[in-house]
MISE-512366 format. One record per residue (C-alpha): residue number from 1; residue in three letters; x, z, y. Coordinates in steps of 0.2 Angstrom, whole numbers, plus 5000, padded with zeros to 4 digits. Example, Ala and Ser with C-alpha at 12.3 -4.5 7.8 and 13.67 -1.06 7.14 Angstrom:
! MISE-512366
 resi resn   px   pz   py
    1  Ala 5062 5039 4978
    2  Ser 5068 5036 4995
//
This chain:
! MISE-512366
 resi resn   px   pz   py
    1  Met 4897 4750 5175
    2  Ser 4890 4755 5158
    3  Ser 4897 4771 5150
    4  Pro 4908 4769 5134
    5  Ser 4901 4774 5117
    6  Trp 4906 4793 5118
    7  Arg 4903 4795 5099
    8  Ser 4914 4781 5093
    9  Pro 4929 4789 5085
   10  Ala 4941 4775 5088
   11  Ala 4936 4773 5106
   12  Leu 4937 4792 5109
   13  Val 4955 4792 5101
   14  Ala 4960 4779 5114
   15  Phe 4950 4787 5127
   16  Leu 4958 4804 5127
   17  Gln 4975 4798 5120
   18  Leu 4975 4813 5108
   19  Val 4983 4805 5093
   20  Ser 4988 4789 5085
   21  Val 4974 4780 5076
   22  Ser 4984 4781 5060
   23  Gly 4987 4800 5062
   24  Leu 4968 4804 5062
   25  Ala 4959 4790 5054
   26  His 4945 4797 5043
   27  Ala 4949 4787 5028
   28  Glu 4954 4790 5010
   29  Glu 4972 4796 5011
   30  Thr 4983 4795 4996
   31  Glu 5000 4799 5004
   32  Pro 5005 4813 5015
   33  Gln 5003 4809 5034
   34  Thr 5019 4803 5041
   35  Ala 5015 4803 5060
   36  Pro 5013 4820 5068
   37  Val 4996 4823 5077
   38  Ala 4997 4824 5095
   39  Asn 4995 4841 5105
   40  Phe 4978 4846 5111
   41  Ala 4971 4861 5120
   42  Leu 4954 4870 5119
   43  Ser 4947 4886 5126
   44  Asp 4944 4899 5113
   45  Ala 4928 4910 5112
   46  His 4936 4923 5124
   47  Gly 4940 4910 5138
   48  Gln 4958 4908 5134
   49  Asp 4966 4891 5134
   50  Val 4975 4888 5117
   51  Ser 4987 4874 5113
   52  Leu 4990 4867 5096
   53  Tyr 5009 4866 5099
   54  Asp 5011 4883 5107
   55  His 5022 4896 5098
   56  Arg 5028 4885 5084
   57  Gln 5044 4894 5080
   58  Gly 5044 4900 5062
   59  Val 5027 4891 5058
   60  Val 5027 4883 5041
   61  Ala 5009 4877 5041
   62  Thr 4994 4877 5053
   63  Val 4976 4877 5046
   64  Leu 4962 4870 5057
   65  Ala 4946 4876 5050
   66  Trp 4930 4869 5057
   67  Thr 4916 4882 5057
   68  Ser 4898 4886 5063
   69  Val 4889 4902 5068
   70  Asp 4873 4898 5058
   71  Cys 4878 4885 5044
   72  Pro 4875 4894 5028
   73  Ile 4890 4887 5019
   74  Ala 4901 4890 5034
   75  Lys 4895 4908 5034
   76  Leu 4900 4910 5016
   77  Tyr 4917 4903 5019
   78  Ala 4921 4913 5035
   79  Pro 4926 4930 5026
   80  Arg 4937 4920 5015
   81  Leu 4946 4911 5029
   82  Ala 4948 4929 5037
   83  Arg 4956 4935 5021
   84  Leu 4968 4920 5019
   85  Asp 4973 4922 5037
   86  Lys 4979 4940 5034
   87  Glu 4987 4935 5017
   88  Tyr 4997 4921 5024
   89  Arg 5001 4926 5042
   90  Asp 5018 4934 5037
   91  Glu 5022 4918 5027
   92  Gly 5023 4907 5043
   93  Val 5005 4901 5042
   94  Arg 4993 4901 5057
   95  Phe 4975 4898 5057
   96  Phe 4963 4891 5071
   97  Gly 4945 4889 5069
   98  Val 4936 4875 5078
   99  Asn 4918 4876 5083
  100  Pro 4910 4859 5088
  101  Asn 4892 4864 5089
  102  Leu 4883 4862 5106
  103  Gln 4871 4876 5100
  104  Asp 4884 4890 5097
  105  Ser 4888 4900 5113
  106  Ala 4904 4908 5116
  107  Glu 4896 4925 5114
  108  Glu 4888 4921 5097
  109  Val 4905 4914 5091
  110  Arg 4913 4931 5096
  111  Glu 4900 4941 5088
  112  Arg 4901 4932 5072
  113  Ala 4919 4932 5071
  114  Ala 4920 4951 5074
  115  Lys 4906 4954 5061
  116  Val 4916 4945 5047
  117  Gly 4933 4951 5052
  118  Val 4940 4934 5059
  119  Glu 4956 4938 5069
  120  Phe 4962 4920 5072
  121  Pro 4957 4911 5088
  122  Ile 4941 4901 5087
  123  Leu 4942 4886 5098
  124  Leu 4926 4879 5106
  125  Asp 4924 4860 5106
  126  Pro 4906 4857 5113
  127  Leu 4909 4839 5118
  128  Gln 4918 4836 5101
  129  Ala 4933 4828 5108
  130  Val 4945 4835 5096
  131  Thr 4932 4835 5082
  132  Asp 4930 4816 5084
  133  Ala 4948 4813 5085
  134  Phe 4951 4821 5068
  135  Gly 4936 4812 5061
  136  Val 4928 4828 5056
  137  Thr 4909 4827 5051
  138  Arg 4905 4844 5043
  139  Thr 4908 4862 5049
  140  Thr 4917 4868 5033
  141  Glu 4931 4855 5033
  142  Val 4949 4861 5034
  143  Val 4965 4852 5040
  144  Val 4982 4858 5035
  145  Leu 4997 4853 5046
  146  Asp 5015 4855 5041
  147  Ala 5029 4862 5052
  148  Glu 5031 4844 5060
  149  Met 5012 4844 5063
  150  Arg 5009 4830 5050
  151  Ile 4992 4831 5041
  152  Arg 4996 4836 5023
  153  Tyr 4978 4840 5017
  154  Arg 4960 4838 5023
  155  Gly 4944 4842 5015
  156  Ala 4935 4857 5007
  157  Leu 4943 4875 5007
  158  Asp 4939 4875 4988
  159  Asp 4925 4869 4976
  160  Gln 4915 4885 4974
  161  Tyr 4900 4881 4986
  162  Gly 4890 4865 4989
  163  Val 4874 4860 4996
  164  Gly 4861 4868 4985
  165  Ser 4874 4874 4972
  166  Gln 4888 4886 4969
  167  Arg 4899 4892 4956
  168  Pro 4904 4910 4952
  169  Arg 4921 4906 4957
  170  Pro 4931 4891 4962
  171  Leu 4939 4880 4949
  172  Asn 4951 4872 4962
  173  Asp 4958 4882 4977
  174  Tyr 4963 4866 4987
  175  Leu 4968 4875 5003
  176  Ile 4978 4888 4994
  177  Glu 4986 4875 4983
  178  Ala 4991 4865 4999
  179  Leu 4998 4880 5007
  180  Glu 5008 4886 4992
  181  Ser 5016 4868 4991
  182  Leu 5021 4868 5009
  183  Leu 5029 4886 5007
  184  Ala 5038 4880 4992
  185  Glu 5043 4864 5001
  186  Glu 5035 4853 4987
  187  Pro 5023 4839 4989
  188  Val 5004 4843 4991
  189  Glu 4996 4835 4975
  190  Thr 4978 4834 4982
  191  Val 4978 4827 5000
  192  Lys 4960 4824 5002
  193  Thr 4943 4830 4996
  194  Asp 4925 4830 5003
  195  Ala 4920 4845 5012
  196  Pro 4902 4852 5010
  197  Gly 4892 4860 5024
  198  Cys 4882 4856 5039
  199  Leu 4884 4840 5049
  200  Val 4891 4842 5066
  201  Gly 4878 4842 5080
  202  Arg 4882 4826 5089
  203  Val 4882 4821 5107
  204  Met 4874 4804 5105
  205  Asp 4876 4797 5122
  206  Thr 4886 4802 5137
  207  Arg 4871 4800 5149
  208  Gln 4862 4814 5140
  209  Val 4876 4826 5144
  210  Asp 4871 4836 5159
  211  Val 4887 4839 5169
  212  Asn 4886 4843 5188
  213  Tyr 4899 4848 5201
  214  His 4894 4866 5206
  215  Arg 4891 4873 5188
  216  Asp 4904 4863 5178
  217  Ile 4917 4854 5188
  218  Ala 4920 4866 5202
  219  Pro 4926 4880 5190
  220  Ile 4939 4867 5182
  221  Leu 4945 4862 5199
  222  Asp 4947 4880 5205
  223  Arg 4957 4885 5190
  224  Lys 4968 4870 5187
  225  Cys 4969 4859 5203
  226  Val 4965 4868 5220
  227  Glu 4982 4877 5219
  228  Cys 4989 4860 5225
  229  His 4973 4851 5231
  230  Arg 4969 4861 5246
  231  Ser 4973 4861 5265
  232  Gly 4991 4862 5269
  233  Gln 4998 4860 5251
  234  Ile 5006 4846 5241
  235  Gly 4990 4838 5235
  236  Pro 4986 4822 5246
  237  Met 4967 4826 5246
  238  Ser 4957 4842 5245
  239  Phe 4945 4847 5231
  240  Glu 4939 4863 5239
  241  Asp 4920 4857 5241
  242  Tyr 4908 4844 5234
  243  Asp 4909 4833 5250
  244  Ser 4928 4832 5249
  245  Thr 4928 4829 5230
  246  Arg 4914 4818 5225
  247  Gly 4922 4802 5233
  248  Trp 4937 4805 5222
  249  Ala 4927 4807 5206
  250  Pro 4932 4789 5199
  251  Met 4950 4792 5203
  252  Ile 4950 4809 5195
  253  Ala 4943 4802 5179
  254  Glu 4956 4788 5179
  255  Val 4971 4800 5181
  256  Val 4965 4813 5169
  257  Asp 4961 4799 5156
  258  Asn 4978 4791 5157
  259  Gly 4987 4808 5158
  260  Arg 4995 4806 5176
  261  Met 4986 4822 5181
  262  Pro 4989 4836 5180
  263  Pro 5007 4831 5181
  264  Trp 5017 4836 5166
  265  His 5030 4826 5156
  266  Ala 5037 4837 5142
  267  Asn 5035 4831 5124
  268  Pro 5025 4845 5117
  269  Gln 5034 4844 5100
  270  His 5049 4853 5108
  271  Gly 5048 4870 5118
  272  Thr 5034 4880 5125
  273  Phe 5034 4882 5144
  274  Ser 5025 4895 5154
  275  Asn 5022 4884 5169
  276  Arg 5014 4870 5160
  277  Arg 5000 4861 5169
  278  Arg 4986 4856 5157
  279  Leu 4968 4853 5155
  280  Thr 4959 4857 5139
  281  Glu 4951 4842 5130
  282  Thr 4934 4849 5135
  283  Glu 4939 4850 5153
  284  Lys 4945 4832 5152
  285  Ala 4929 4826 5145
  286  Gln 4919 4835 5157
  287  Leu 4928 4828 5172
  288  Ile 4927 4810 5165
  289  Leu 4908 4812 5161
  290  Trp 4905 4819 5178
  291  Ala 4912 4803 5186
  292  Gln 4904 4791 5174
  293  Asn 4887 4800 5176
  294  Gly 4887 4798 5195
  295  Ala 4896 4814 5201
  296  Val 4880 4824 5201
  297  Glu 4880 4839 5213
  298  Gly 4869 4851 5205
  299  Asp 4863 4868 5212
  300  Pro 4875 4876 5225
  301  Ala 4869 4893 5219
  302  Asp 4878 4889 5203
  303  His 4895 4887 5212
  304  Pro 4908 4901 5207
  305  Pro 4916 4911 5221
  306  Ala 4930 4902 5229
  307  Pro 4948 4906 5223
  308  Ser 4959 4917 5234
  309  Phe 4977 4913 5237
  310  Pro 4990 4926 5243
  311  Asp 4994 4915 5258
  312  Asp 4987 4899 5265
  313  Asp 5004 4892 5269
  314  Trp 5015 4897 5254
  315  Gln 5012 4896 5236
  316  Ile 5023 4911 5232
  317  Gly 5012 4922 5243
  318  Thr 5017 4930 5260
  319  Pro 5036 4929 5262
  320  Asp 5047 4943 5267
  321  Leu 5059 4931 5276
  322  Val 5057 4913 5283
  323  Val 5072 4903 5286
  324  Glu 5070 4887 5296
  325  Leu 5081 4873 5303
  326  Pro 5087 4878 5320
  327  Glu 5080 4862 5328
  328  Glu 5070 4847 5323
  329  Gln 5079 4833 5314
  330  Leu 5075 4816 5321
  331  Ile 5071 4802 5308
  332  Pro 5073 4784 5312
  333  Ala 5060 4771 5307
  334  Glu 5071 4761 5297
  335  Gly 5089 4760 5289
  336  Thr 5099 4771 5277
  337  Ile 5100 4789 5282
  338  Pro 5116 4798 5276
  339  Tyr 5114 4816 5270
  340  Arg 5113 4829 5283
  341  Phe 5121 4846 5282
  342  Val 5114 4860 5293
  343  Leu 5120 4878 5293
  344  Val 5107 4892 5295
  345  Asp 5112 4910 5298
  346  Pro 5097 4921 5294
  347  Gln 5106 4937 5301
  348  Leu 5104 4946 5284
  349  Lys 5109 4964 5288
  350  Glu 5108 4971 5271
  351  Asp 5110 4966 5252
  352  Arg 5094 4958 5245
  353  Trp 5088 4952 5228
  354  Ile 5077 4937 5229
  355  Gln 5062 4935 5217
  356  Ala 5055 4919 5223
  357  Val 5060 4904 5235
  358  Glu 5049 4890 5242
  359  Ile 5055 4876 5253
  360  Arg 5042 4866 5264
  361  Pro 5047 4851 5274
  362  Thr 5036 4848 5289
  363  Asn 5038 4829 5286
  364  Ala 5035 4826 5267
  365  Ala 5034 4807 5269
  366  Ala 5052 4806 5275
  367  Thr 5060 4820 5265
  368  His 5067 4815 5248
  369  His 5074 4832 5245
  370  Val 5080 4848 5252
  371  Leu 5094 4857 5243
  372  Val 5100 4874 5249
  373  Ile 5117 4881 5246
  374  His 5121 4899 5247
  375  Val 5136 4902 5258
  376  Pro 5143 4920 5255
  377  Pro 5151 4929 5270
  378  Ser 5168 4927 5262
  379  Gln 5167 4908 5261
  380  Glu 5171 4895 5274
  381  Val 5158 4882 5277
  382  Arg 5171 4868 5278
  383  Asp 5176 4873 5260
  384  Val 5158 4872 5254
  385  Leu 5156 4855 5263
  386  Ser 5172 4849 5255
  387  Glu 5165 4853 5237
  388  Leu 5148 4845 5241
  389  Gln 5157 4828 5246
  390  Ser 5170 4827 5233
  391  Asp 5165 4816 5218
  392  Gly 5152 4827 5211
  393  Glu 5163 4842 5208
  394  Phe 5150 4853 5216
  395  Leu 5138 4850 5202
  396  Gln 5142 4865 5192
  397  Ala 5139 4876 5207
  398  Gly 5121 4872 5206
  399  Tyr 5110 4877 5221
  400  Phe 5101 4892 5228
  401  Ala 5085 4883 5230
  402  Val 5078 4865 5230
  403  Asn 5063 4855 5235
  404  Val 5060 4838 5227
  405  Pro 5045 4827 5225
  406  Gly 5031 4836 5215
  407  Ala 5041 4852 5211
  408  Arg 5034 4869 5213
  409  Pro 5043 4884 5220
  410  Asn 5058 4893 5212
  411  Val 5051 4909 5204
  412  Trp 5060 4921 5192
  413  Pro 5053 4934 5180
  414  Glu 5052 4952 5185
  415  Gly 5069 4961 5183
  416  Met 5078 4945 5187
  417  Gly 5083 4937 5203
  418  Lys 5096 4929 5214
  419  Phe 5108 4940 5224
  420  Leu 5111 4938 5243
  421  Pro 5124 4950 5250
  422  Ala 5123 4955 5269
  423  Gly 5129 4941 5280
  424  Ser 5124 4927 5269
  425  Arg 5121 4910 5276
  426  Phe 5112 4894 5270
  427  Leu 5118 4876 5270
  428  Phe 5103 4864 5270
  429  Gln 5107 4848 5262
  430  Leu 5094 4836 5269
  431  His 5090 4819 5262
  432  Tyr 5078 4809 5272
  433  Thr 5071 4791 5269
  434  Ala 5065 4780 5283
  435  Tyr 5046 4776 5281
  436  Gly 5043 4763 5295
  437  Glu 5040 4774 5310
  438  Glu 5050 4787 5319
  439  Gly 5047 4805 5315
  440  Val 5054 4823 5315
  441  Asp 5056 4837 5302
  442  Arg 5060 4855 5303
  443  Ser 5061 4861 5285
  444  Arg 5058 4879 5281
  445  Met 5063 4891 5267
  446  Ala 5052 4906 5262
  447  Leu 5060 4921 5252
  448  Arg 5051 4934 5243
  449  Phe 5061 4950 5239
  450  Ala 5061 4958 5222
  451  Arg 5049 4972 5221
  452  Glu 5056 4980 5205
  453  Glu 5074 4984 5201
  454  Val 5084 4969 5196
  455  Lys 5094 4970 5180
  456  His 5099 4952 5177
  457  Glu 5106 4940 5190
  458  Val 5100 4922 5189
  459  His 5113 4908 5189
  460  Thr 5109 4890 5192
  461  Leu 5121 4877 5184
  462  Gly 5121 4859 5186
  463  Ile 5126 4848 5171
  464  Gly 5131 4831 5177
  465  Asn 5140 4815 5175
  466  Thr 5145 4804 5190
  467  Asn 5153 4791 5179
  468  Ile 5137 4780 5176
  469  Glu 5137 4762 5178
  470  Ile 5120 4753 5174
  471  Pro 5122 4734 5171
  472  Pro 5109 4722 5179
  473  Arg 5092 4719 5170
  474  Ser 5096 4731 5156
  475  Lys 5094 4749 5150
  476  Ala 5108 4761 5148
  477  Thr 5110 4779 5141
  478  Phe 5123 4792 5147
  479  Gln 5127 4810 5143
  480  Ala 5133 4825 5152
  481  Tyr 5137 4842 5143
  482  His 5142 4860 5147
  483  Val 5151 4872 5135
  484  Phe 5145 4890 5137
  485  Glu 5160 4901 5136
  486  Lys 5149 4917 5136
  487  Pro 5132 4920 5128
  488  Ala 5118 4917 5139
  489  Leu 5099 4917 5140
  490  Leu 5092 4900 5146
  491  Leu 5077 4902 5157
  492  Ser 5072 4885 5163
  493  Met 5078 4867 5164
  494  Phe 5076 4854 5178
  495  Pro 5081 4835 5175
  496  His 5085 4825 5190
  497  Met 5087 4806 5191
  498  His 5081 4793 5203
  499  Thr 5069 4778 5202
  500  Arg 5078 4770 5187
  501  Gly 5076 4786 5177
  502  Asp 5067 4783 5161
  503  Ala 5069 4798 5150
  504  Phe 5079 4814 5149
  505  Arg 5083 4826 5135
  506  Phe 5091 4844 5134
  507  Glu 5099 4849 5118
  508  Arg 5108 4864 5111
  509  Ile 5123 4859 5100
  510  Gly 5132 4873 5090
  511  Val 5127 4886 5077
  512  Glu 5109 4879 5079
  513  Asp 5105 4861 5084
  514  Glu 5089 4861 5094
  515  Val 5080 4850 5106
  516  Leu 5076 4861 5121
  517  Leu 5067 4849 5132
  518  Asp 5062 4831 5129
  519  Val 5055 4821 5144
  520  Pro 5051 4804 5136
  521  Glu 5043 4797 5152
  522  Tyr 5053 4803 5167
  523  Asp 5043 4802 5184
  524  Phe 5054 4802 5200
  525  Asn 5038 4807 5210
  526  Trp 5035 4822 5200
  527  Gln 5051 4831 5196
  528  Asn 5045 4847 5186
  529  Phe 5054 4863 5183
  530  Tyr 5052 4868 5165
  531  Arg 5051 4887 5163
  532  Leu 5053 4893 5145
  533  Gln 5039 4904 5138
  534  Glu 5053 4914 5130
  535  Pro 5072 4913 5135
  536  Val 5083 4903 5123
  537  Arg 5099 4912 5117
  538  Ile 5114 4901 5119
  539  Arg 5129 4908 5109
  540  Ala 5147 4908 5116
  541  Gly 5155 4891 5112
  542  Glu 5138 4882 5110
  543  Thr 5135 4866 5121
  544  Val 5120 4860 5131
  545  Val 5120 4841 5131
  546  Cys 5109 4831 5143
  547  Thr 5105 4814 5138
  548  Ala 5098 4802 5151
  549  Arg 5091 4784 5149
  550  Phe 5090 4772 5164
  551  Asp 5079 4757 5165
  552  Asn 5086 4744 5177
  553  Ser 5075 4730 5170
  554  Val 5061 4720 5177
  555  Asp 5049 4731 5167
  556  Asn 5052 4746 5177
  557  Arg 5040 4745 5192
  558  Ala 5049 4757 5202
  559  Asn 5065 4748 5201
  560  Pro 5071 4743 5218
  561  Asp 5082 4729 5212
  562  Pro 5084 4724 5194
  563  Asp 5099 4712 5198
  564  Ala 5110 4726 5205
  565  Arg 5124 4734 5196
  566  Val 5120 4753 5198
  567  Phe 5132 4767 5200
  568  Trp 5131 4786 5205
  569  Gly 5126 4788 5223
  570  Asp 5116 4799 5235
  571  Gln 5103 4786 5240
  572  Thr 5087 4783 5230
  573  Trp 5092 4765 5225
  574  Glu 5108 4772 5217
  575  Glu 5107 4784 5203
  576  Met 5111 4802 5197
  577  Leu 5112 4811 5181
  578  Ile 5110 4830 5183
  579  Gly 5102 4843 5171
  580  Tyr 5100 4859 5181
  581  Val 5098 4875 5171
  582  Asp 5094 4893 5176
  583  Tyr 5101 4906 5165
  584  Ile 5106 4925 5164
  585  Asp 5121 4932 5155
  586  Ala 5115 4938 5138
  587  Val 5124 4954 5139
  588  Asp 5113 4967 5148
  589  Ser 5122 4974 5163
  590  Lys 5113 4985 5175
  591  Lys 5121 4982 5193
  592  Ser 5116 4987 5210
  593  Pro 5116 4973 5223
  594  Ser 5132 4980 5232
  595  Glu 5142 4979 5216
  596  Asp 5140 4960 5214
  597  Ser 5143 4947 5227
  598  Thr 5142 4932 5216
  599  Ser 5139 4915 5225
  600  Tyr 5131 4900 5218
//
C-alpha cells in the first residue's frame, strides 16, 4: 500500500482529524472564523504534554506564535512576544509558541527561550502535524483565538520587519490590535495579513522519516499504552516488546488515526480532566508513520528502560486488603442471567479510610459489571436488597465501587476518601452475560487505605431517570436531575447507559449555568470516569442536570433490535440513564473516622 502524501494540508487535516477544513483552511479570510478549532496536544521543550484546550477558565484570547531558533526575523520578534505575554497575562490572554523545525532540538529551544526571557510554553511540532493543519508556512506567523477557540486573526505580529527590510518602529501592531479588540468585545478589523520570516523546513515524504520501534515507538507505548496493554491487564494484547507489538502496527495506526485509542470521549470544549487519556499530535504521527514504513525495529540498544508498576496484578498498587467472592459463580453458556447479589464480610476489625478501590473479575468476557454496595454494621442486608430491587429508588445511594467495561479504578485525591466503619460488609451486585460457553467467575476487590489524614469524605450520588421509553427505529432524549441542598465540590462524573446510548451531558444550572461534561459519542465498551482537574463548586440550590440521547435506529451498529420499544431495565438490551458523581461537602469539616459512620 502506498503512503499518503504527508505534506498535503487537506489530507493531513482529514488524516489527523484535528480541525474542520473550514476552520483552518489557509485562504484569504474576510470574516471572523465561526467554527472553533479542534483541540490538539504537543510536547513542550521541557517534555511536558500541553493541550490547547486545557485551563481555559478566564481565558479571553489565545495566541499561537510560530517561531524558530535561528530564523533572523523570528529571533527579532522573540523578545517582543515575551514582553506581550507578560503585559497581557493578567488580562486573560495566554501565549503558546510552536516550533515546527526538524533542525531545532528541544535543548536549543529551551536555551533560546531562556536567553530572551520567554516564559510561555514552546510546543515542538517536528512532524508539522499542527503546523500543516493550521496552514502555517513561515516561522513568524501568529494565530489569535477567542474564548470560544475561533480564529479571529492570523498573520504577522506587526509590520516592522520583513525579508531584507525593516522600519524603525511598526506602523501597524496587528497582534496588539486584535487582542485589544477581543478584550473590548469588539470586532477585529484586520483578520489576515502575510507573515514574513523563514519557511518551515518541510518533511517532504513520509518514507524519508526515520521512525523505529526501539528509539521512537517504545517510549510512546511505555508512557501511554503499557499501563493497560501488558500481561494481566485490561488491554487485549501486550505491547511490552517488539515481537509482541510489530504485528499490531497496522491496527495501532488505524485506531490512533480514527480516535478509538486511547479511549477518551469527552468534548474538549468543556471541562479539564486529570485522568484524560491522550497522545500528542507528534506521537500520533510517529505511530502511524511507523506502521506505514514497515514497523522497523531499530537498534535494541536504543530501547528505554522498561516501565515499572507498583504491582503486577493491581493498577492501584499493592492493596492493603483484598475482598473476593466466597465461591466461584457458575455462568451458563446461554440465556438471560438475572442479577446476582453476594454478601461478603471482610472481617474489618477497625475503622478505615479508603483512598483507592479496584475491582477485577476473573472472567472479563462474561462480566458486564460489578457494583459493590457498602453495608454498614447497623443496616440489615434485606433492607439494602429491598432498595436495590425497588424501581430505581436505590440510585441516589450511589455505590462504594464499580467495575464496568473499560473503566479504570476508583482513586481519590490525598486528604479525601471513603469511610468504612469496623464491621462493614459488602454486597456485590453481579451482572453476567452468557457468551456461548460455560464459565466461572470469582471477582475480587482491592482496597488501598489512606496514608495521610483524611479531612473530606467522598460521597457518590446517582442521578437517574427510570421513566424512559424509546420508540422503535428512532432517537429519543431524556433527562435526570438532582438539586443540591448543601454546597458541594464536584470531583468526578461517570455517565452510564447501555448499547443504545448515543450521547450524555452533565450541566450545572443555577447561579452559573455551565456544561460540566459533554460526551458526544458515548461508547458502551469504554465507560470512562471523568475526574476534574480542579473540583467544581456547586452552590446550595443549584441543579445538576443529566441529558442522555439514545439511538434505537438501524444506524446504531450496537443496537440489538431497532424494532423493539425499549424501557428501563437491567439487561444490556434494555436501557439505563444514570449520571454518577463523586463529591465532597464544600464546608471544611475535619473528622476522625470514629466520628462518622456515613454509608453509601
